[in-house]
C-alpha positions as CSV (number, residue, x, y, z in Angstrom):
1,X,169.9,15.5,158.4
2,X,167.7,14.9,161.5
3,X,164.4,13.0,161.6
4,X,162.2,16.1,161.8
5,X,163.7,17.5,158.5
6,X,163.1,14.2,156.7
7,X,159.5,14.1,157.9
8,X,159.0,17.8,157.1
9,X,157.7,18.4,160.7
10,X,158.4,20.7,163.5
11,X,160.4,19.1,166.4
12,X,157.3,19.3,168.8
13,X,155.0,17.2,166.6
14,X,153.0,14.6,168.5
15,X,152.8,10.8,167.8
16,X,149.5,11.1,165.7
17,X,151.0,13.8,163.4
18,X,154.1,11.8,162.9
19,X,152.1,8.7,161.8
20,X,149.9,10.6,159.4
21,X,152.9,12.4,157.8
22,X,154.7,9.1,157.4
23,X,151.8,7.6,155.6
24,X,151.6,10.6,153.2
25,X,155.3,10.5,152.4
26,X,155.3,6.8,152.0
27,X,153.1,7.2,148.8
28,X,155.9,9.0,147.0
29,X,158.8,7.0,148.5
30,X,158.2,3.3,147.9
31,X,160.9,0.7,148.6
32,X,160.7,-0.7,145.1
33,X,161.4,2.6,143.5
34,X,163.9,4.2,146.0
35,X,165.3,1.8,148.6
36,X,167.7,4.3,150.0
37,X,165.1,7.0,150.4
38,X,162.7,4.5,152.0
39,X,165.3,3.4,154.5
40,X,166.1,7.0,155.4
41,X,162.3,7.8,155.8
42,X,161.8,4.7,158.0
43,X,164.6,5.5,160.3
44,X,163.4,9.1,160.7
45,X,159.9,7.8,161.4
46,X,161.1,5.5,164.2
47,X,163.4,8.1,165.7
48,X,160.6,10.7,165.7
49,X,158.2,8.2,167.4
50,X,160.7,7.4,170.1
51,X,161.3,11.1,170.8
52,X,157.5,11.9,170.9
53,X,156.8,9.0,173.2
54,X,159.6,10.0,175.5
55,X,158.4,13.6,175.6
56,X,154.8,12.4,176.4
57,X,156.1,10.3,179.3
58,X,158.2,13.0,180.9
59,X,156.2,16.1,180.2
60,X,155.1,16.3,183.8
61,X,158.6,16.7,185.2
62,X,158.9,20.3,184.0
63,X,156.0,21.6,186.0
64,X,158.3,22.5,189.0
65,X,160.2,25.0,186.9
66,X,157.3,27.4,187.2
67,X,157.8,27.6,191.0
68,X,160.9,29.8,190.6
69,X,159.0,32.7,189.0
70,X,155.8,32.2,191.0
71,X,154.7,35.0,193.3
72,X,155.9,34.6,196.9
73,X,152.4,35.1,198.3
74,X,151.2,32.2,196.2
75,X,154.0,30.0,197.5
76,X,153.2,31.0,201.1
77,X,149.6,30.1,200.5
78,X,148.4,32.9,202.8
79,X,150.4,31.6,205.8
80,X,152.4,34.5,207.5
81,X,155.1,32.2,208.8
82,X,155.7,30.6,205.4
83,X,155.6,34.1,203.8
84,X,158.5,35.2,206.1
85,X,160.4,32.1,205.1
86,X,160.2,32.9,201.4
87,X,160.3,36.7,201.7
88,X,164.0,36.9,200.8
89,X,163.4,35.1,197.4
90,X,163.3,37.5,194.4
91,X,161.6,36.6,191.0
92,X,164.2,35.5,188.5
93,X,164.4,37.7,185.4
94,X,165.4,36.0,182.2
95,X,168.8,36.8,180.9
96,X,169.1,38.6,177.5
97,X,168.9,36.0,174.7
98,X,171.7,35.9,172.2
99,X,171.4,34.1,168.8
100,X,173.8,31.3,168.2
101,X,176.8,32.3,166.0
102,X,175.6,30.2,163.0
103,X,172.2,31.9,163.1
104,X,173.8,35.3,163.3
105,X,175.9,34.6,160.2
106,X,172.9,33.2,158.4
107,X,170.8,36.3,159.2
108,X,173.6,38.5,157.9
109,X,173.5,36.6,154.6
110,X,169.8,37.2,154.3
111,X,170.2,40.9,154.4
112,X,170.3,42.3,150.9
113,X,169.2,38.9,149.4
114,X,167.7,38.8,146.0
115,X,167.0,36.5,143.1
116,X,170.3,37.6,141.5
117,X,172.6,36.5,144.4
118,X,170.9,33.4,145.8
119,X,173.6,31.1,144.5
120,X,176.4,33.3,145.8
121,X,174.8,33.6,149.3
122,X,174.3,29.8,149.5
123,X,178.0,29.2,148.7
124,X,178.9,31.7,151.4
125,X,176.6,29.9,153.9
126,X,178.2,26.6,153.1
127,X,181.7,28.1,153.5
128,X,180.8,29.7,156.8
129,X,179.2,26.4,158.1
130,X,175.7,27.8,158.6
131,X,173.9,26.0,155.8
132,X,171.0,24.7,158.0
133,X,170.5,28.1,159.7
134,X,170.6,29.8,156.3
135,X,167.8,27.6,154.9
136,X,165.7,28.3,158.0
137,X,166.3,32.0,157.6
138,X,165.6,31.8,153.9
139,X,162.2,30.1,154.6
140,X,161.3,32.8,157.0
141,X,162.3,35.4,154.5
142,X,159.9,33.8,151.9
143,X,156.9,34.7,154.1
144,X,158.3,38.1,155.4
145,X,158.8,39.3,151.8
146,X,155.9,37.7,149.7
147,X,157.1,39.5,146.5
148,X,160.3,37.4,146.5
149,X,158.7,34.2,147.5
150,X,158.2,32.7,144.0
151,X,161.8,33.4,142.9
152,X,163.3,32.0,146.1
153,X,161.1,28.9,146.0
154,X,161.9,28.3,142.3
155,X,165.6,28.4,143.1
156,X,165.3,26.4,146.3
157,X,163.4,23.4,144.7
158,X,166.3,23.1,142.2
159,X,169.3,23.5,144.5
160,X,168.1,22.7,148.0
161,X,165.5,19.9,147.3
162,X,162.8,21.9,149.0
163,X,159.2,20.4,148.9
164,X,160.7,16.9,148.8
165,X,161.1,14.3,151.6
166,X,164.8,15.1,151.6
167,X,164.7,18.8,152.1
168,X,167.1,20.3,154.7
169,X,164.7,22.6,156.4
170,X,161.7,22.0,158.7
171,X,158.6,23.2,157.0
172,X,155.1,23.3,158.4
173,X,152.2,22.0,156.3
174,X,150.8,25.4,155.6
175,X,154.2,26.7,154.5
176,X,154.6,23.6,152.3
177,X,151.2,24.2,150.7
178,X,151.8,28.0,150.2
179,X,155.1,27.5,148.4
180,X,154.0,24.6,146.2
181,X,150.8,26.4,145.3
182,X,152.6,29.6,144.3
183,X,155.2,27.7,142.2
184,X,152.5,25.7,140.4
185,X,150.6,28.9,139.5
186,X,153.8,30.5,138.3
187,X,154.5,27.5,136.1
188,X,150.9,27.6,134.8
189,X,151.2,31.2,133.9
190,X,154.4,30.6,131.9
191,X,152.9,27.8,129.9
192,X,149.7,29.7,129.3
193,X,151.7,32.6,127.8
194,X,153.5,30.2,125.5
195,X,150.3,28.8,124.3
196,X,148.8,32.2,123.6
197,X,151.9,33.0,121.6
198,X,151.5,29.8,119.6
199,X,155.0,28.7,120.8
200,X,154.1,25.0,121.1
201,X,157.7,23.7,120.8
202,X,158.8,26.0,123.7
203,X,155.7,24.9,125.6
204,X,156.7,21.2,125.4
205,X,160.3,21.8,126.3
206,X,159.3,23.9,129.3
207,X,156.8,21.3,130.4
208,X,159.4,18.5,130.2
209,X,161.8,20.7,132.3
210,X,159.2,21.2,134.9
211,X,158.4,17.5,135.1
212,X,162.0,16.6,135.7
213,X,162.1,18.6,138.9
214,X,162.3,16.3,142.0
215,X,159.5,18.0,143.9
216,X,157.0,17.5,141.1
217,X,157.7,13.7,141.3
218,X,156.1,13.6,144.8
219,X,152.7,11.8,144.3
220,X,150.4,14.4,145.8
221,X,152.1,17.3,144.1
222,X,152.2,15.4,140.8
223,X,148.5,14.9,140.9
224,X,147.9,18.5,141.6
225,X,150.2,19.5,138.8
226,X,148.3,17.3,136.3
227,X,145.0,18.8,137.3
228,X,146.4,22.3,136.7
229,X,147.6,21.2,133.2
230,X,144.3,19.7,132.4
231,X,142.5,22.9,133.3
232,X,145.0,24.9,131.3
233,X,144.4,22.8,128.2
234,X,140.6,23.1,128.7
235,X,140.8,26.9,128.7
236,X,143.2,27.4,125.8
237,X,143.6,26.5,122.1
238,X,146.2,24.0,121.0
239,X,147.0,21.6,118.2
240,X,146.6,17.8,118.2
241,X,150.4,17.1,118.1
242,X,150.8,19.3,121.3
243,X,148.0,17.4,123.1
244,X,149.7,14.1,122.1
245,X,153.0,15.3,123.5
246,X,151.4,16.3,126.8
247,X,149.8,12.9,127.1
248,X,153.2,11.3,126.5
249,X,154.8,13.4,129.1
250,X,152.3,12.3,131.8
251,X,151.5,8.9,130.5
252,X,147.9,9.7,129.8
253,X,146.2,7.0,127.7
254,X,142.4,7.0,127.2
255,X,142.4,3.4,125.8
256,X,144.2,2.2,129.0
257,X,142.0,4.2,131.3
258,X,144.9,6.3,132.5
259,X,143.8,9.9,132.6
260,X,143.7,12.8,135.2
261,X,140.7,14.0,137.1
262,X,138.1,15.4,136.7
263,X,136.9,12.8,134.1
264,X,134.4,15.1,132.4
265,X,137.1,17.6,131.6
266,X,139.3,14.9,130.2
267,X,136.4,13.6,128.0
268,X,135.9,17.1,126.6
269,X,139.6,17.4,125.7
270,X,139.5,14.0,124.0
271,X,136.5,15.2,122.0
272,X,138.2,18.4,121.0
273,X,141.2,16.4,119.9
274,X,139.1,14.2,117.7
275,X,137.4,17.2,116.3
276,X,140.7,18.9,115.5
277,X,142.0,15.7,113.9
278,X,138.9,15.5,111.8
279,X,139.2,19.2,110.7
280,X,142.9,18.8,109.9
281,X,142.2,15.8,107.8
282,X,139.4,17.7,106.0
283,X,141.8,20.6,105.2
284,X,144.4,18.1,103.8
285,X,141.8,16.7,101.5
286,X,140.5,20.1,100.4
287,X,144.0,21.6,99.7
288,X,145.4,18.6,97.8
289,X,144.1,19.3,94.3
290,X,145.5,15.9,93.1
291,X,142.7,14.1,94.9
292,X,139.6,13.6,92.8
293,X,137.7,11.2,95.1
294,X,134.1,11.9,96.1
295,X,135.1,12.8,99.7
296,X,137.9,15.1,98.6
297,X,135.6,17.0,96.2
298,X,133.0,17.4,99.0
299,X,135.7,18.7,101.4
300,X,137.0,21.1,98.8
301,X,133.5,22.5,98.2
302,X,132.7,23.0,101.9
303,X,136.1,24.1,103.3
304,X,137.7,26.1,100.5
305,X,137.0,29.8,100.1
306,X,135.5,30.2,96.6
307,X,133.3,32.5,94.7
308,X,129.9,31.4,93.4
309,X,131.3,31.0,89.9
310,X,134.1,28.8,91.2
311,X,131.7,26.7,93.2
312,X,129.5,26.3,90.1
313,X,132.5,25.3,88.0
314,X,133.5,22.7,90.7
315,X,130.0,21.1,91.0
316,X,129.6,20.8,87.3
317,X,131.8,17.7,87.5
318,X,129.9,16.2,90.5
319,X,128.3,12.8,90.0
320,X,126.0,11.0,92.3
321,X,128.8,9.7,94.7
322,X,130.1,13.2,95.0
323,X,126.7,14.6,95.8
324,X,126.2,11.8,98.4
325,X,129.6,12.5,99.9
326,X,128.7,16.2,100.2
327,X,125.4,15.4,101.9
328,X,127.2,13.0,104.4
329,X,129.9,15.6,105.2
330,X,127.4,18.3,105.7
331,X,125.4,16.2,108.1
332,X,128.5,15.1,110.1
333,X,129.6,18.8,110.5
334,X,126.1,19.8,111.6
335,X,125.3,17.1,114.1
336,X,128.7,15.8,115.3
337,X,131.0,18.8,115.1
338,X,128.8,21.9,115.2
339,X,131.7,23.9,116.7
340,X,133.5,23.7,113.3
341,X,130.8,25.5,111.4
342,X,132.1,28.9,112.5
343,X,135.5,28.1,111.0
344,X,134.0,27.3,107.5
345,X,133.7,29.9,104.7
346,X,129.9,29.4,104.8
347,X,128.4,28.2,108.1
348,X,125.4,27.0,106.1
349,X,126.9,23.7,105.0
350,X,123.9,22.9,102.8
351,X,124.5,25.9,100.6
352,X,125.4,23.6,97.7
353,X,121.8,22.5,97.3
354,X,121.3,25.7,95.3
355,X,123.4,24.1,92.5
356,X,121.3,20.9,92.4
357,X,119.1,20.3,89.3
358,X,115.6,21.3,90.1
359,X,113.1,19.4,88.0
360,X,109.4,19.7,87.9
361,X,107.7,17.1,90.1
362,X,104.5,15.3,89.6
363,X,103.0,17.3,92.5
364,X,103.6,20.5,90.6
365,X,101.9,19.1,87.5
366,X,98.9,18.0,89.4
367,X,98.5,21.5,91.0
368,X,98.9,23.2,87.6
369,X,96.3,20.9,86.0
370,X,93.9,21.4,88.9
371,X,94.3,25.2,88.7
372,X,93.7,25.2,85.0
373,X,90.7,22.9,85.3
374,X,89.1,25.1,88.0
375,X,89.8,28.3,86.1
376,X,88.5,26.9,82.8
377,X,85.4,25.5,84.5
378,X,84.5,28.9,86.0
379,X,85.1,30.6,82.7
380,X,83.2,28.3,80.4
381,X,80.4,27.0,82.5
382,X,78.0,29.9,81.6
383,X,78.5,29.0,77.9
384,X,77.4,25.4,78.2
385,X,73.9,24.1,78.9
386,X,75.0,20.7,80.3
387,X,74.8,19.7,83.9
388,X,77.4,20.8,86.4
389,X,79.1,17.4,86.8
390,X,79.3,17.1,83.0
391,X,80.8,20.5,82.7
392,X,83.6,19.8,85.2
393,X,84.3,16.4,83.7
394,X,84.6,18.0,80.3
395,X,86.9,20.7,81.5
396,X,89.1,18.2,83.4
397,X,89.6,16.3,80.1
398,X,90.2,19.5,78.1
399,X,92.7,20.9,80.6
400,X,94.8,17.8,80.9
401,X,96.6,18.5,77.5
402,X,97.4,22.1,78.4
403,X,98.8,21.0,81.7
404,X,101.1,18.5,80.0
405,X,102.4,21.2,77.8
406,X,102.9,23.4,80.8
407,X,104.8,20.7,82.6
408,X,107.1,20.2,79.6
409,X,107.7,23.9,79.2
410,X,108.5,24.2,82.9
411,X,111.1,21.4,82.6
412,X,112.7,23.1,79.7
413,X,112.9,26.3,81.6
414,X,114.3,24.6,84.6
415,X,117.2,23.1,82.5
416,X,117.8,26.5,81.0
417,X,117.7,28.4,84.3
418,X,120.3,26.0,85.8
419,X,122.8,27.4,83.3
420,X,122.1,30.8,84.7
421,X,122.3,29.8,88.3
422,X,125.1,32.3,89.1
423,X,123.2,35.2,87.7
424,X,120.0,33.9,89.3
425,X,121.6,33.7,92.7
426,X,123.0,37.3,92.3
427,X,119.5,38.6,91.4
428,X,117.7,36.6,94.1
429,X,120.1,37.8,96.8
430,X,119.4,41.5,96.0
431,X,115.7,41.4,95.0
432,X,114.1,38.8,97.3
433,X,113.6,39.3,101.1
434,X,115.5,36.7,103.2
435,X,112.2,35.3,104.4
436,X,111.2,34.4,100.8
437,X,114.6,33.1,99.8
438,X,115.3,30.7,102.7
439,X,118.7,29.0,102.0
440,X,118.5,30.4,98.5
441,X,115.8,27.8,97.6
442,X,113.5,30.3,95.8
443,X,115.1,32.1,92.9
444,X,113.9,35.0,90.8
445,X,114.5,33.4,87.4
446,X,114.0,29.8,88.2
447,X,110.7,30.2,90.0
448,X,109.6,33.8,89.3
449,X,109.3,33.4,85.5
450,X,107.1,30.3,85.6
451,X,104.8,31.9,88.2
452,X,104.5,35.1,86.1
453,X,103.5,33.0,83.1
454,X,100.9,31.2,85.1
455,X,99.6,34.5,86.4
456,X,99.1,35.7,82.8
457,X,97.5,32.4,81.8
458,X,94.9,32.6,84.7
459,X,94.3,36.2,83.8
460,X,93.6,35.2,80.2
461,X,91.2,32.5,81.2
462,X,89.4,34.1,84.1
463,X,90.3,37.8,83.9
464,X,91.2,39.9,86.9
465,X,89.6,37.4,89.4
466,X,91.8,34.6,88.0
467,X,95.0,36.7,88.5
468,X,93.9,37.8,92.0
469,X,93.1,34.2,93.0
470,X,96.5,32.8,91.8
471,X,98.4,35.7,93.4
472,X,96.6,35.4,96.7
473,X,97.2,31.6,96.9
474,X,101.0,32.1,96.2
475,X,101.4,34.9,98.8
476,X,99.6,32.9,101.5
477,X,101.8,29.9,100.8
478,X,104.9,32.1,101.2
479,X,104.0,34.0,104.3
480,X,101.8,31.5,106.2
481,X,103.8,28.4,107.2
482,X,101.1,26.6,109.1
483,X,99.5,23.7,107.3
484,X,96.3,21.8,107.9
485,X,97.9,18.6,108.8
486,X,100.9,16.2,108.3
487,X,101.7,14.5,105.1
488,X,100.4,10.9,104.9
489,X,103.0,8.9,103.1
490,X,100.7,5.9,102.8
491,X,98.2,8.0,101.0
492,X,100.8,9.4,98.7
493,X,102.1,5.9,97.8
494,X,98.6,4.5,97.3
495,X,97.2,7.4,95.2
496,X,100.2,9.2,93.7
497,X,98.2,10.8,90.9
498,X,96.3,13.0,93.4
499,X,98.8,13.5,96.2
500,X,99.7,17.0,95.1
501,X,96.2,18.1,96.1
502,X,96.3,16.4,99.6
503,X,94.9,18.8,102.2
504,X,98.1,18.4,104.3
505,X,100.0,20.6,101.8
506,X,97.7,23.6,102.1
507,X,97.4,26.4,104.6
508,X,93.9,26.8,106.1
509,X,94.0,30.4,104.9
510,X,94.4,29.2,101.4
511,X,91.3,27.0,101.6
512,X,89.2,29.8,103.0
513,X,90.6,32.3,100.4
514,X,90.0,29.9,97.5
515,X,86.4,29.2,98.5
516,X,85.8,32.9,98.9
517,X,87.3,33.8,95.5
518,X,85.3,31.0,93.7
519,X,82.1,32.3,95.3
520,X,83.0,35.9,94.4
521,X,83.7,34.9,90.8
522,X,80.4,33.1,90.5
523,X,78.5,36.0,92.0
524,X,80.2,38.4,89.6
525,X,79.2,36.3,86.6
526,X,75.6,36.1,87.7
527,X,74.9,39.5,89.2
528,X,77.5,41.8,87.5
529,X,77.8,40.4,83.9
530,X,78.4,43.9,82.6
531,X,81.7,44.2,84.5
532,X,84.3,42.1,82.6
533,X,86.2,40.9,85.6
534,X,85.7,37.2,84.9
535,X,85.5,37.1,81.1
536,X,88.1,36.1,78.5
537,X,88.2,39.6,77.1
538,X,88.6,41.4,80.4
539,X,92.3,41.9,79.9
540,X,92.1,42.9,76.2
């Protein structure tokens, strides 16, 4: 094997090209790893340098050859006597060029060549002693018949050591790049089809077979091959074990800082691997019914496909640690792994809040008491002759006891309605608009019945005007989300007995509507006493 074949250069390469090629090949042929190959590369490099330098020193000696075929008039330089001297000289015509015998035999073997008979033709070329000429003709055939290039190159890299420093054919850089690029894309297509078919074992075996090929051990080609695999993993779906096997095949280790480029794509793959590991662990917890820990119950509730009745039956055994684990898991899925939400039975991972006990808060009691006090004050103030502050003070005291009873009744109803949560959810889903039942927080039975009772109470106390006022305040609260300000936690902690009436909880439209209805009620009592809109007997 001559020096030009080892260096993968044409035999007319100059000194600069030889040095640059040697530096590139030296990266994949180090003396510590392959002493014999390094010695062969070094000898080829020195021989090529000597030839190139000798050619540069003697390139001027061939200029006189052009004199033979030069026109006679030019040789005479316009002098008639010199022209006569050279007049008998005839231009020399080149003789017909005949191919050497080995090239003729090699070209005959190329005729009718196909992927099915490559091995047979190569054995014939070796037997006929035209192996080098056959490889050169085979390389030309790759670019004369592009459709057969991939098959020929795939065979040649396995049997003829093409694309390695020890290949037996001189190949230009662009030929080297074209063959390697087409092979790499063909390998990628094969692996992609196996991933799409979920044939992960075949994928790993095929990848290992590719990596064992000598030409893919060359440093530059190996780096290019790793980038292609990184892009393939980025564009397809795979399991965590497959990703780990690929990392083992290439020696990738994130903890050691050994990973391919680009780094951002590698980071995304690592994140996907962590996400898939988290989800697989979540599925294991959910499907293992023997586990009764809080995190296993939370995983079973969020991951397993269940009906509402089955969910209700499961959460009946939840204690505080189980509810806390469910809250934590829902937050992790929402903020850390949002891509997993689409793979869950219910993307709304906070759906379980509909099963939580819903007691009556102090704020609700304060609002009920304030509403009853205002309605009673408007209804009874014409009947009392005391001053206005005394009237309101009296009604505040008189309505405290009914508000306490109302609070207790609401709590009893909340406990009873929690037992009918499945039926309540079914009714709410079909009767309430989605805007009113956000995340199934508002329910027909749980909230609708108490509001209906309050509507009748205000109607009994203040007649039609009482019912319209209560109904208007509820509708504005449902359909107008803007509030006057933000909740002041310091105020709530300092004065908890009145925080339910803080202005930050109210819509500005509610304030305007309440003032208008109070003024209208007072006007009706004073100027239209004959119309029983605001009396106790208006609904009888």
